[in-house]
C-alpha positions as CSV (number, residue, x, y, z in Angstrom):
1,X,-10.1,12.6,-16.6
2,X,-8.7,10.9,-19.5
3,X,-5.9,8.9,-18.3
4,X,-6.6,5.7,-16.4
5,X,-4.7,3.4,-14.5
6,X,-5.7,0.6,-16.8
7,X,-4.2,3.4,-19.7
8,X,-1.6,5.2,-18.1
9,X,1.3,4.7,-19.9
10,X,4.5,3.6,-18.2
11,X,6.7,6.2,-17.6
12,X,10.5,6.0,-15.8
13,X,13.0,7.9,-13.9
14,X,16.3,7.1,-12.9
15,X,17.8,7.6,-9.2
16,X,20.6,6.1,-7.2
17,X,21.1,3.7,-10.0
18,X,17.4,2.3,-10.3
19,X,15.3,2.9,-12.9
20,X,11.7,3.4,-11.6
21,X,8.9,2.3,-13.4
22,X,5.5,4.8,-12.6
23,X,2.5,5.7,-13.9
24,X,0.9,9.3,-13.1
25,X,-2.8,10.2,-13.7
26,X,-5.4,12.8,-12.4
27,X,-4.8,16.5,-11.9
28,X,-1.6,18.1,-12.9
29,X,-1.8,20.9,-9.8
30,X,-2.2,19.6,-6.1
31,X,-0.6,17.8,-3.6
32,X,0.4,14.2,-5.4
33,X,-0.8,11.3,-3.7
34,X,1.5,8.4,-4.3
35,X,0.5,4.9,-3.3
36,X,2.8,2.6,-1.7
37,X,2.1,-1.1,-2.4
38,X,1.6,-4.5,-0.7
39,X,4.2,-7.7,-0.6
40,X,4.7,-8.8,-3.7
41,X,2.4,-6.4,-5.5
42,X,3.0,-4.2,-8.7
43,X,1.0,-1.4,-9.9
44,X,-1.1,-3.7,-11.7
45,X,-2.4,-5.2,-8.1
46,X,-3.9,-1.6,-7.7
47,X,-7.9,-1.5,-7.8
48,X,-8.1,0.6,-10.6
49,X,-11.9,1.6,-8.5
50,X,-9.7,3.3,-6.1
51,X,-6.8,4.7,-8.1
52,X,-9.4,6.3,-10.6
53,X,-11.8,7.3,-8.2
54,X,-9.1,9.1,-6.0
55,X,-7.4,10.9,-8.9
56,X,-10.7,13.0,-10.1
57,X,-9.0,15.5,-7.9
58,X,-5.4,15.5,-7.5
59,X,-2.4,14.0,-9.0
60,X,-2.3,10.3,-8.3
61,X,1.3,8.0,-8.7
62,X,1.9,4.5,-8.3
63,X,4.9,2.9,-9.3
64,X,7.4,-0.4,-8.8
65,X,9.5,0.4,-6.2
66,X,13.2,-1.3,-6.9
67,X,13.3,-4.3,-8.1
68,X,9.7,-4.9,-8.2
69,X,7.7,-5.4,-11.4
70,X,9.6,-3.2,-14.3
71,X,11.6,-1.3,-12.1
72,X,15.2,-2.3,-12.3
73,X,17.7,-3.0,-9.0
74,X,17.1,-5.8,-6.4
75,X,14.2,-5.8,-3.6
76,X,15.8,-4.9,-0.4
77,X,15.4,-7.3,2.7
78,X,14.6,-3.9,4.7
79,X,11.6,-1.6,5.2
80,X,14.3,0.9,6.0
81,X,16.1,0.7,2.7
82,X,12.8,0.1,1.0
83,X,11.4,3.3,2.2
84,X,14.9,5.1,1.3
85,X,14.6,3.6,-2.5
86,X,11.2,5.2,-2.1
87,X,12.1,8.5,-1.1
88,X,14.8,8.5,-4.0
89,X,11.9,7.5,-6.5
90,X,10.3,10.8,-4.7
91,X,13.1,13.2,-5.2
92,X,13.7,12.1,-8.8
93,X,10.2,13.7,-9.8
94,X,10.6,16.6,-7.7
95,X,7.7,15.9,-5.4
96,X,8.3,18.8,-2.8
97,X,5.3,17.7,-0.6
98,X,3.3,14.5,-0.9
99,X,0.4,12.6,0.6
100,X,1.1,8.9,0.9
101,X,-1.2,5.9,0.8
102,X,0.6,2.6,2.0
103,X,-1.2,-0.5,2.3
104,X,-0.1,-3.6,3.9
105,X,3.9,-3.8,3.5
106,X,3.6,0.2,1.7
107,X,2.0,1.3,5.2
108,X,5.3,0.3,7.0
109,X,6.8,2.6,4.4
110,X,4.7,5.3,5.0
111,X,5.6,5.4,8.5
112,X,9.2,5.8,8.2
113,X,9.0,8.0,5.3
114,X,6.2,10.4,7.4
115,X,8.6,10.1,10.5
116,X,11.9,11.3,8.6
117,X,13.0,14.4,6.8
118,X,13.7,13.3,3.2
119,X,10.1,13.7,1.8
120,X,7.8,16.5,3.3
121,X,4.7,14.2,3.9
122,X,1.5,16.5,4.7
123,X,-1.0,13.4,5.4
124,X,-1.1,9.5,5.1
125,X,-3.1,6.9,4.7
126,X,-2.1,3.5,6.2
127,X,-4.5,0.4,5.3
128,X,-3.9,-3.2,6.4
129,X,-0.5,-2.5,7.9
130,X,1.2,-2.9,11.4
131,X,3.5,-0.7,13.8
132,X,7.2,-1.7,14.7
133,X,6.9,-4.9,16.4
134,X,3.3,-5.4,15.4
135,X,1.5,-8.5,14.8
136,X,1.8,-10.5,11.7
137,X,0.9,-14.2,10.4
138,X,2.7,-13.6,6.6
139,X,3.9,-16.8,5.9
140,X,1.1,-19.1,8.0
141,X,-1.4,-17.0,5.9
142,X,0.2,-16.9,2.5
143,X,0.7,-20.8,2.5
144,X,-3.1,-21.4,4.0
145,X,-4.4,-18.9,0.9
146,X,-2.4,-21.2,-1.6
147,X,-3.9,-24.3,-0.2
148,X,-7.3,-22.9,-0.7
149,X,-7.0,-23.1,-4.8
150,X,-9.0,-20.4,-5.6
151,X,-9.0,-18.9,-9.1
152,X,-6.9,-16.4,-7.6
153,X,-4.9,-16.0,-4.0
154,X,-6.2,-13.1,-3.2
155,X,-9.5,-14.2,-2.9
156,X,-8.6,-16.5,0.4
157,X,-5.7,-14.2,1.2
158,X,-7.7,-10.7,1.4
159,X,-11.1,-11.4,1.8
160,X,-13.2,-13.6,4.4
161,X,-15.2,-16.6,3.6
162,X,-18.5,-14.8,3.6
163,X,-20.5,-14.7,0.7
164,X,-20.3,-11.1,0.7
165,X,-17.1,-11.0,1.0
166,X,-16.4,-13.5,-1.9
167,X,-18.5,-11.6,-3.7
168,X,-16.5,-8.2,-3.4
169,X,-13.4,-10.0,-3.8
170,X,-14.1,-11.5,-7.5
171,X,-15.0,-7.8,-8.5
172,X,-11.6,-6.8,-7.3
173,X,-9.9,-9.6,-9.0
174,X,-11.6,-8.9,-12.4
175,X,-10.7,-4.7,-12.4
176,X,-7.5,-5.3,-11.5
177,X,-7.2,-7.7,-14.4
178,X,-8.6,-4.9,-16.8
179,X,-5.4,-3.5,-17.8
180,X,-4.9,-5.5,-21.2
181,X,-1.1,-3.9,-23.0
182,X,2.0,-3.2,-20.7
183,X,1.3,-4.7,-17.3
184,X,3.8,-5.6,-15.0
185,X,5.2,-9.3,-15.0
186,X,3.8,-11.2,-11.7
187,X,6.6,-11.0,-8.6
188,X,8.8,-14.3,-8.3
189,X,10.8,-15.6,-5.4
190,X,13.5,-12.6,-5.8
191,X,10.7,-10.3,-4.7
192,X,8.7,-12.3,-1.9
193,X,11.7,-13.8,-0.2
194,X,13.4,-10.2,0.6
195,X,10.2,-8.6,1.3
196,X,8.8,-11.3,3.3
197,X,12.2,-10.9,5.6
198,X,11.8,-7.6,5.8
199,X,8.2,-7.6,7.2
200,X,8.8,-10.4,9.7
201,X,12.2,-8.1,10.8
202,X,9.8,-4.8,11.3
203,X,7.3,-6.8,13.2
204,X,9.8,-8.7,15.6
205,X,11.4,-5.4,16.1
206,X,9.8,-4.3,19.5
207,X,9.1,-0.9,20.4
208,X,8.2,-0.9,23.9
209,X,8.2,3.1,24.0
210,X,6.1,3.1,20.4
211,X,8.9,6.1,19.6
212,X,8.1,5.3,16.0
213,X,4.3,6.0,16.1
214,X,4.9,9.3,18.2
215,X,7.6,10.3,16.0
216,X,4.5,10.8,12.9
217,X,3.4,14.0,13.8
218,X,1.3,14.3,10.2
219,X,-2.6,13.3,10.3
220,X,-3.2,9.9,9.7
221,X,-5.9,8.2,8.5
222,X,-5.9,4.2,9.6
223,X,-7.8,1.8,7.6
224,X,-8.4,-2.1,8.4
225,X,-10.5,-4.8,8.1
226,X,-12.3,-6.5,11.0
227,X,-10.8,-10.3,10.1
228,X,-7.9,-9.5,9.0
229,X,-5.8,-12.6,9.5
230,X,-2.2,-11.2,8.1
231,X,-1.9,-8.5,10.1
232,X,-4.9,-8.4,12.9
233,X,-6.9,-5.5,13.7
234,X,-5.2,-4.8,16.7
235,X,-2.3,-3.7,14.8
236,X,-4.8,-0.6,13.6
237,X,-5.8,0.1,17.4
238,X,-2.1,0.5,18.0
239,X,-1.0,2.8,15.7
240,X,-4.0,4.7,16.4
241,X,-3.6,4.9,20.0
242,X,0.0,6.1,20.0
243,X,-0.1,8.4,17.2
244,X,-0.9,11.9,18.1
245,X,-3.0,12.4,14.7
246,X,-4.3,9.4,14.2
247,X,-8.0,8.3,12.7
248,X,-9.2,4.7,12.9
249,X,-11.8,2.6,10.6
250,X,-12.3,-0.5,10.5
251,X,-14.6,-2.0,8.0
252,X,-16.9,-5.0,9.1
253,X,-16.7,-8.4,7.6
254,X,-13.5,-7.6,5.9
255,X,-10.1,-9.1,5.7
256,X,-6.9,-7.5,4.8
257,X,-7.8,-6.3,1.2
258,X,-10.9,-4.2,2.8
259,X,-10.1,-1.5,1.1
260,X,-11.1,-3.5,-2.0
261,X,-13.7,-4.9,-1.0
262,X,-15.4,-1.5,-0.1
263,X,-13.9,0.3,-2.4
264,X,-16.4,3.2,-2.9
265,X,-16.9,3.8,0.9
266,X,-12.6,3.8,1.2
267,X,-12.5,6.5,-1.4
268,X,-15.1,8.5,0.3
269,X,-13.4,8.5,3.5
270,X,-10.1,8.8,1.5
271,X,-11.2,12.2,0.0
272,X,-12.9,13.5,3.2
273,X,-9.6,12.7,5.3
274,X,-7.2,14.6,2.5
275,X,-9.8,17.8,1.6
276,X,-10.2,18.5,5.1
């Protein structure tokens, strides 16, 4: 694989009045794995170690949804509209069938898209996420993380205070900074405010019968950190319990960024799941 997340050119596609920025790497054939990003995250917030390894034997696509990074348009304040925008992006690329990997907020979108009919979803991976009506502590956890004055806010936000977790976090931060040319701009209030409103509304909308989870028929790999303070691990269990074909993995001594702390293990689990 010659192209990596650090070197892939940023491409553009127009859909629904939005000019989406995206990068594509990996194999030319096969079911594409589309990444759906976390709160305020851009393409450059993904871990190259994860993206590049998963692109070894399949097409991988990362993108900025409407209003994020170098994509045009405005950031919606609902998960449903964000999902519709993502569906428009995939349709504009002519993707007839996809696998989805949604992290955090991206996991909300993955659930909505998988349950719908606009895009044919074969399998999905949901990491560090929550179902509709799930438990969230977004604003409290983000505020506490910024108060730590760490060299990168993701260290207290995504990783536990343990020495091992923080060391893994530092390695992740370094990897995510590796791209030197054409990086996405950091997100400001125009991204964080509507995304926060969408997350809070998603988790406030209780679904007593778990109808939304039961509507997801695709095989789903649910991955979570044991000590995720933003979306506690009970969310992962709720998804597992009410999806018809869910597999649950919880990594030890890990927080919201468990998929980056255990990058190689996560990749191995995802590859096994997608190839099965």
